[in-house]
C-alpha positions as CSV (number, residue, x, y, z in Angstrom):
1,M,63.2,92.3,94.0
2,R,63.2,92.0,97.8
3,T,65.6,90.1,100.0
4,F,64.4,88.4,103.1
5,I,66.6,86.6,105.6
6,A,65.0,84.9,108.6
7,G,61.8,86.7,107.9
8,Q,63.3,90.2,107.9
9,Q,63.8,92.3,104.8
10,A,67.3,93.6,104.0
11,V,67.0,97.0,102.4
12,A,70.7,97.9,102.2
13,A,73.8,95.8,101.7
14,S,74.9,96.4,105.3
15,E,71.6,95.1,106.6
16,F,72.0,92.0,104.4
17,V,75.4,91.3,105.9
18,E,74.1,91.8,109.5
19,L,71.1,89.5,108.9
20,A,73.2,86.9,107.1
21,Y,76.1,86.7,109.5
22,G,74.5,87.8,112.8
23,F,75.4,90.7,114.9
24,D,77.9,88.8,117.1
25,E,80.0,87.6,114.2
26,L,80.6,91.0,112.6
27,S,84.0,92.6,112.9
28,V,84.1,95.4,115.3
29,G,86.9,97.2,113.5
30,I,90.0,98.8,114.9
31,D,90.0,100.5,118.3
32,R,91.5,103.9,117.2
33,E,92.2,104.9,120.8
34,L,94.4,101.9,121.2
35,F,96.7,103.0,118.4
36,V,96.4,106.8,118.8
37,G,96.0,107.3,122.6
38,V,93.8,109.7,124.5
39,P,94.7,113.1,125.8
40,G,95.8,113.2,129.4
41,E,97.1,109.6,129.7
42,S,100.0,109.1,132.0
43,P,103.4,107.9,130.8
44,E,102.6,104.5,132.4
45,E,99.2,104.3,130.7
46,R,100.8,105.3,127.4
47,A,103.6,102.6,127.7
48,A,101.0,99.9,128.5
49,R,98.7,101.0,125.7
50,E,101.6,101.1,123.2
51,A,102.7,97.6,124.3
52,V,99.3,96.2,123.6
53,A,99.0,98.1,120.4
54,R,102.3,96.5,119.2
55,E,101.0,93.1,120.1
56,V,97.7,93.7,118.2
57,L,99.6,95.0,115.2
58,E,101.8,92.0,115.1
59,E,98.8,89.7,115.3
60,L,97.1,91.6,112.4
61,R,100.3,91.3,110.4
62,E,100.4,87.5,111.0
63,R,96.7,87.1,110.0
64,G,97.3,89.4,107.1
65,E,99.5,86.8,105.5
66,T,96.4,84.8,104.7
67,D,93.6,87.4,105.1
68,E,93.5,90.5,102.9
69,V,91.2,92.5,105.3
70,S,93.6,91.8,108.2
71,A,96.5,93.0,106.0
72,Y,94.7,96.3,105.3
73,D,93.8,96.6,109.0
74,A,97.5,96.2,109.9
75,V,98.5,99.0,107.5
76,Y,95.8,101.3,108.9
77,A,96.7,100.5,112.5
78,E,100.4,101.2,111.9
79,A,99.5,104.5,110.3
80,L,97.4,105.4,113.3
81,M,100.4,104.7,115.6
82,H,102.4,107.4,113.8
83,T,99.8,110.1,114.1
84,V,99.6,112.8,116.8
85,P,96.2,113.9,118.0
86,L,95.5,117.5,116.9
87,L,94.9,118.7,120.5
88,R,98.2,117.2,121.7
89,S,100.2,118.8,118.9
90,S,98.4,122.2,119.3
91,D,99.3,122.2,123.0
92,R,103.0,121.8,122.2
93,V,102.8,124.6,119.5
94,L,101.1,127.0,122.0
95,R,103.6,126.2,124.7
96,S,106.6,126.8,122.4
97,F,104.9,130.0,121.1
98,R,104.4,131.4,124.6
99,K,108.0,130.6,125.5
100,G,109.2,132.4,122.5
101,A,106.9,135.4,123.0
102,A,108.0,135.8,126.7
103,A,111.7,135.8,125.7
């Protein structure tokens, strides 16, 4: 059985959703960089990013009271806020190792 929407065939479930709801109406997901950060950001940039991330997280929690997807997004976003990018953590380990080796 074939599924056609607006004259286009939907082969996969994701294509069906895209065709049924339109590209503009799909959720874009969570911006991981907002919650994790990027290497090399200044303390001012980090403070601003974290402030926005807290606001977005609070909004997701509020929407999560009535929307299950938003509730899961809030849990995921909060977990991202508590992670440390591998490169940032490895730099700290290398610096502490070098200090210990020099002593």
